[in-house]
N, C-alpha and C positions, 0 to 999 in steps of 0.2 A: 382552587384557586382559579378564575375564569380571564387572567389578561389584565395588563396593566391598567388598559383605559376602562375596565369593567369591574373591578372589585378593589379594595384599596390596596397601596402598591407594597413593595415587598419589605420596605423600610418600614411601612406602621405595621404590618405582620409580624415582623422582629421583636418592635420595639410592643407591641402587645403582648408578648410571655412575659409573665411575671418573673419575679425572681424565684429562685429555689429559698424556700423556707420551712419551721417546722411547723407544718400544715394544721396539728392539734393546737397550736398554743394559738394560731390566727384566727381559727374558727371561734376558739371560746370568747379571745378580742371581740369576735365580730356577733357571736352572741349577746354581750355584755352589751356592743352598742344598738343592738335592736331590744334589746330591754330596755333600754335609756330612750330610743326612739318610741317605744310604744308607751312607755309613761307619759310622756309628754303628748302622745296623740289621743291617749285616754282622757286626759286632765284637758283636753281642748274639746273633746268631743264630750265631755262632760258637761261642759259649761253654756248654761242656759240662756245666759246674756251674753254671749259673745261680742254684740254688735257696740254694747259697751262699755266693753274690757278689751277693746281695738291694741292699745300699747303692749297690755298683757301678752294679747294672742302674739303681736308680731316679735314679742321677748322671744318669747317659748318657741316660735318658727326659727329665730334663728338659732336658738339653741339647738333645735332638733337638725336644724342645716348641718351647723359645726358637728355633729353626730355623722351626721350623711358623709360629709367631706372625710372625715376621717374610715368611713366603711368602702369608701370610694376607692382611698389610698390602701388601704388594705388586699381591692379586688387587683388593682393595679402593681404592686409591688409583692403578693407575695403568693405563690400558688396555691391554691385552696381545689380541695377535692369535691365530691360529690352532696357530700354530707352539709358543706358549707352552701352549695347550690339548694338544697332542699329548706336549709335556713333561711336563706333569701327568699324562695317563692313564699314560702310558708309565711315569714313573717310581711311579704307585704300584704297578702290575704290580713291577716290580722289588723295591720295600722289601717286598712281599709273599712275592716269592719266595727275598728274604733270610732270612727269619723260619723259612719253612715245613720247612726239613728239620729243626730242635731241638725236641729233646724239651719238652713242656708242661710245664716245671718248675713254675711260678709258683702251680698249680691242678690241682689233682687232678679235675676233673668231667667231661674228656674219658674217664676212666677209666671213670667212673660209667655216660656214652654207652653206651662198649661194654659194660660190663655188661649195662644194659636191653635194647641192641640185638638182646642171645644170647636175653635173654629171648623178645623178640617173635618172635624166627627160632624159636624152639622152641615156639611157640604156647599162651606162658604167660600169662597177665592180666599185665602188671606192676603192678597195684593192687592185685594180692592176694599178692603177696610182698617180701621183701627180704631184701639178701644173707645175712644172718646165716642165713636159714631153712635147713636141711639138705639140703631134696630140691633146692636152687640155690645152693648155695656152690660146688660145682663147675663154673659158670660164671663164676666170679669169674677173674681172671686173677692168678697167685701173686705175679707179677713187681712186681705196683701194687697195694698192698691198698687197699680201699678203705674211706674213710673215712664215716660215719655209718651204720656197716653194719645197725644195727637201725631204719631209717627206711626207710618205705616212700617209692616216688617221689612227687616235688616236679610234675615236667614233665605239660602237656598234653599231648593226641593226638597233635598234627602232629609233636611236639617227639617222643614217643615211634617214629612212624613213622619220621620223619627218622634215628633210631639203628639202627633196622633195616635202614637204607640202604647201609652200607657196614658191615666188617668191622673195619679197623685203626685205632689211634689216630692214623696217618699220612694215615688217607681220610676221618678224620671231621675231622682240621685242613683237606684240601684241599674236601672239600662245603663248609663251613662259611665258609672264604675263598673261594669260588667263588658263593655265594650274596653275601657281602659284596661282591664285585666288581661281582653285578649290582645291587645298591642305586644303586653308582656309575652304574651305567646308567643306573637310573630318573631320578635326580638331574638328570641331564642332560637326560633330558625333562620334568619338573617345571621346572627352572630355564630352558629353551625354552617354556613355556607361562605364566609366568609374566612373560617378556621382563626376564629378569636377565642377567647375563653368563656363558658355562657354563664361565669359568675359575673361577669360586667353587665349583664342585666340591674343589676343593682343599681346601677347607672340611673335609669329610670324608674324603675320597681318602689326603689325608697326616697327617691326626690319629694322635699316636704312641699313646693309648689306644686305637683304634679298631684300629690296626697290631696293637698287641699283644693284643688282646683277641682277633682270628681267627686272624689267621698265626701267630701265636704260641703262644697258650694254645687256638685250638680251639673258645671257645665256641659255644654253639648261638644266642644271641642276634639274629647278624646272620639269621637265619630270621624273626624277630618283626618287624626293622626291614625288612626286602625286601619284607613283605605289610603293611607297615601304611604304605612309600610307595607302594605299588599302589592302596590306598587313596586316599592322598592325591590321587595322579594322577587317579584314576576322579571323585573328586568335584571336582576342578576342572572336569572334563569335565562336569559337571552328572549323571552317572549313579550314583545314590543307591544302587540295588540292589547295583550289581557296586563298588560300593565299600564295601558293608556286608561283603558276604560276602568280601570281604578283610579288613576290620578283624575279622572273625569269626576267619579263619583266623589272623592275627596273634593273637588273643587264644588262641587254639589251640595256638600255639609259644610264647607266656609270656603271664602273666594282666594284665599293665600294659595294654594296651591297652583294655580294657572301658574304663578312665574317659574314654575318647574318646568312646565311643558317643553319649552328648547332644549332643553339637558336630557329628557327622555327622548325627545324626538333625534337628539344627535348620538346617544350613547350606541356604541355598536352592535351589533346581533352579530350571532356565528356565522348565519346563512348570507348575511349579504359582505361578509370580511373578503375585502380585496378587489369589490367589487362596486367601484362610483354611482353606477347606475342604480344597480338594486338597492345600495344603499338609501339613494334619494328618493327611489318609489317607495320605499318602508317606511322613510321617514313624512311623505307625504299622506302614506296611508293610515301611520297613528295620528296626525294632525285632522285629518276626514274623521277618525273614530273618535276623536276628544270630541270634536264638532256636535257629531250624530248623537252622543249621549248626553254631550251639555244640551242640546236642542228638545232631546225626549225628556228629560230630565224637568224642564221648561214647559214643553209643550201644555199639559193639562190646566196652566194656569196663563195660556195666550189669552185670555178672555181679559184679564186687567190692561193690557194695552201698553201705554205709557206707565202707568202705574205699578208694572212689575217690578222697577228697579226705584219707584217713589221714595221708601225711606234712606238710600243713599244720599241725595241730595242734604237731607236732611241732618242724617248723621255726619257728614262731610263737615256741615257748616257749624255745629252745634258741637261737636266734641273735641277734646284737645286733656287726656289726660296721660300721666305718669310717662311721659315722651322725652326723649333725650336730645336727640339729633335736630330735630323737626322742631323744637324749642329753640334750641341756640340759634337757627336759622330766623326765626319768624323774631326773636328778641334781636335779631342784627338789624331792624328797620325795614323788614320785607312784609307784607301783606300777607291773609294766609294764603293767599292764591298762589302766588309769588312762593312760598315755600314749601305748598302741595307740588309745585312742578318743579324747584329744585330738589325736593326727596324722591319726584317720582324718575327726574332724569338720572339719579345716583341710582335706583332698585335696579333702571336697567342696565347702568354700566354695570352693575355688581353681577346680573345674568350674565350681561357678554362678556365679561371678564372669566366667569366659571366656564362659559362656552367657548374661548380662547385660550384658555388652558387646558381644555378637556379634563377637568376634574368630573371624576365618576360619579353618577350620581347619589350616591350614600354622603358623599363628601358637599357635595354642590348642594344636598339637601339641608345638610347642617349651615353652609355658608349663605345661602340664600334665604332661609325662615329666620334665621338669628339678624340677618340684615333688615330684612324687610321690617321685624320688629323695632329694634333699634332706628330705623328711620319713621317710622308709624306716626301720627299724629296720637294717636291712642294705642300704649302698649299697656294693657291691664295686664296684672299679674298671670292670669292664665293664658295670656297670648305666648308666654315663653315656653309654655308645656310645649307648645309647634316642634322645637328643635331639641328637649331633651332625649328623645329615643336616638337621634343620631350622635348626641355622645355616649352612648353604648360602644361606637365604633370608635369613635375620634374623642376620645375623653379633653378637650381642651379646656386648659386649666382657667383661663378664664371668664369663657362662657359657664363652666359649672357654677365659679363664685356668682355670676349674673342669676343664674336658674336659683340658687341659696337666697340672694340681695333684693329679688323680687318680689319679696311676699313685704317689703316696705312701701310697695306701690298699694297697700290696704289704709296708709294713715286717714287718707280723706275723709274716708269711712266715718270718723270721730266725728268730722263737723255735720257730716251724711248724714247722719243719724240722728243727728238734734236739729234737723230741718234745715242747717246751711247750705248751701249753694258747697257742690265736688269741686274742691279745690285742691291744685298741689302745694307740698310747701317747696320752696326752693332747697331748702338746708336737706331736707330727706331725702329729694330727687339727688343732691349731690353724694349723698349716703349710698345712694343704692349706684351709681353710674360711674364717678369718679375712679372709684377706684379701679374695676372693670377697663375703662379707657384708658387709662395708664397702664396699666399690665399690655393690652393690646399695640399701645403705643412704644411701649419697651420692645417688644417683640419685633417690629417693625424698624426699629431704629437699629436692631441688632442686625435684622437679615439685609438693611442698606448700607450698613459699613462692612459687612462682610461680602458685598458686590463688590464695593468701593477700591476695598483693597484686594481683590483678586481671591479671594480665600473660598474655597467650596460653596456653594449657594446650591441646594438641593430643590427640585420641584416642590412646588409650593405644596404641602398637607395641611390637610383640618387641624390635623391632630400637634401640628407647631404653632399655633396660636399662642403671642404671648412669649414665644421663646426668642 
């Protein structure tokens, strides 16, 4: 352990120790869960027309989620041995292999990646063009018509570079699944660093939403997750500058990690302990390094000028999907601009809260990534993967449920596949979010009551959400 502010506190470490039990019996139970999960994922991976069987996909994914949560319970409550860890890791690979051969029918993002990669390899600035322009139409694959053909790219430079590494849809799926498995490896190092059971890697490695997002759909978010985990591992080792470099790389893959920059700048490092001047200098150095890496990432594309972020206004104006809190703010009579301002202020308040409470980076990463998704106008199911790695350290029960229920966010694909608008059902949104919000609210009420009656109220811990 490296101190209260830098690693999970002692209360969390004690809570992390599973109860003693018959590890052999528990391992057999874990094997049974793995077989059930594997059977479901094999069935999903062999479905040739998944887009036209979305209700069945959601039902099977929720069933997989139920088995997954039982597996999480085993890891949390029973002391498992090395054989169980081998089962967890081996099954994680098998699960992904079950889904890799199938076409990414639930999302067409990977086809945009393919187009972006072709633009990169043609030495065209991707921020200056969009698929509808006459000069680049030939780069599109006629078998897979692109959505949003008149919108410039939204992807940051590291993602654009990654899109140029491979050429085929299957290649993108393999690439981003390999990065996903890389995150499993980094999680093992993180768990060892904070002295928690390595078997907790199951929380990420077996999560159905993670499996569907990367092995089935081929989303590129695994690149941002991998680099964000590397940043957390380095900050735990008191290496602020390398940590901020990887945080900047994560930002260059997906924008959301910039919300964690203040957390990483505040995190104490050993050489500045007890010296406020050196701590401030170290923080300013970290901010400068982040800015330098971000600028270097964008430098090759500066020729696009104002078009560099030209896709963002179109995205902000045109997209609202699977949102929860933003939808409530909007339906309260606010314009979209007003609702965006409200949730933006709330997101800043969330970061400020983490700074005020001096929540260590791993806990803050869970709090902020989960909060950003809950406040965002767009909360596609694969966005929930951003916070799942941190559940390995802080297995917050309501958010574990949220990570499973997120597959309900694929329900609009039913109408979208039939050529209708991508539209959410209020009933499905209620099924997805209301249980989680109620569970979180009950936890807040309990803490408020304990504070009011003068009972012991411990320092906030991400693990305690919903208690």
